[in-house]
N, C-alpha and C positions, 0 to 999 in steps of 0.2 A: 732029273735035274745033276749040275756038274758037281764035280768034290771039286770044292777051292781050297786053298793052303790056307787061309786063315780065315777067321769072320769078317774080317777089314774086305779081305778080295771078294768073300761072298755079297755085303751088303752090297759094294762098288759095283758087282754084276751084277746085283737088283735094279741098282738105282739106275743102274745102265740101260736095261733093257723095259724099265717106264719111259727114259730117254727118247729113247728108237722109236717108241709105242704112240709116244706123243708126236713124234716128227711124221709116222705115218697118218695119227687120226688127223694131223694140220694139214699134210696133204692134198686133201680131198677127194684121195684115187682111189682108196677102199669102196668098195660095192659097201650098201647101210645091214647087211647078212657081215661080209669080213669085220667093218667094224666096229657091232655089239661083238663079236666073237673075242676080237680083242679088247676091247671094255670087259669084257670079262675076267679076260686073262689078266690084263691090268690088275684086277678088284683084287687077284689069287699074288700074284704079285707082292700088291702092297700092305696085304695082309701077313704075307711072310718076312716084308722089312718090318712092319709092326712088330713083330714077333720078337724077331731082332734083336730092334733096339728098347722093349721093354725088358729080356735078356740082359743085355746092357747096362742099361740103368738100375734094374735090380743089382746086378754085379758091383758097380759103381757106387753103392749105397752101401755095402755089407764093407769094398778095402779097402773103407777109412777109418771104421770101427775097429777091426783087425790087424791094422796097418798099428789104432791111437794104443790099442789096448799091448803089441810086443814093447810100445816107447815108455810105458807104465813100468 
């Protein structure tokens, strides 16, 4: 896995990988085996992106509560 400088960079890289894979699949130039392998890789990348988005969602829910507490 690549070393990213920020979570945003990491998520952008995952999105880029999925977009490139979609282009390859749409091209019709891959063998059935290569396409199947690429689809499996996409599933793994999508899972990683899902974990990152879930982490961000949880952090977003926690931040306002802590910020509100500091205002009181």
